N, C-alpha and C positions, 0 to 999 in steps of 0.2 A: 437712497438718493434724497438728499436735503436741498438745498438752495444752491444758487449758483455763486460759486466763490469768486471766479474772475472769467475774464475773456481771454483768448489768444489768437493770434493771426495763424490761420490754418491755410496753407496753400493747396488748391485743388486742381484736379484736371477737369477741364469745361469743355462740353462739345458745343460747337457754334455753328450758324448759319451765317454767310456773308453775302450781302446782296451785290449787285454789280456796282452800285455806287460806292461801296465799301461800308455800308452799315452792318454792325455785328450784332447778332441775335443770338445771346445763348440758349441753348434747348435743354442741357443736362448737365449735372456734375458727378463726378466720379469720386466717392469719399474714400478716405483712408483703409477702410475695411474692406474697400473692394465693391461695395455696394453702388450701383448706379440710381440717380434719382432724377427723374424728368420734371420739369417745370410744368406746372398748371398754367401759371401765369406769369409775364414779365412785364416790368415797367418800362418806359423810356429811359434812356441813361441820363445822368446828371453828374457832374463834377462834384465830388464829395470827398471829406477826410474821415477816415475811420479813425475817430478821436479815442475809443477804448484801446485799440492796439495798435496804433500809429499805421501811416500810410496815407496814400492819396491817390486817386483816379476815378475813373467812370465808375458810378454805383448805380447798380441795377436792384430793384426790390423783387424778389423773387417768390412765388407759392409753390410749394410742394405739398398736395393736400391741404391741410389745415395751417401748417407751419408756414409762417412769412419770415423772410430773413433778408439781408443786405448782401450783394454779390459784388465784389470790388475787382475792377479790371485794372491792374497796377502793371502796365506793359514790361515786360511780355507774359507776366502771371497773372493768377486768378486767385483771389483768396476770400474768406469768409472769417466772421468773428465768432469763434467756436466758445460755445459756453462749457465751462469747467465747473462741475458740481463737487460739492463737499461730501466725502465719505461718511458713512454711519459709524 
């Protein structure tokens, strides 16, 4: 595996908790390979564009172990900016 060659929009299934006031709290995501990743930490949402892959919505910064990434809610779907690596 070499460096990152590009990023692409990857839609993911996200498990959430919704408070009585309607506040959404993402708790985990289901990756395309069937593996579920629980979030260790989630920031407060902010409106932000995903400039690398296109799209706009609520952006949460999430931490899974030592990995930190942005998770976007572009109603009604969730996505991340997936890293695509060049092959050896």
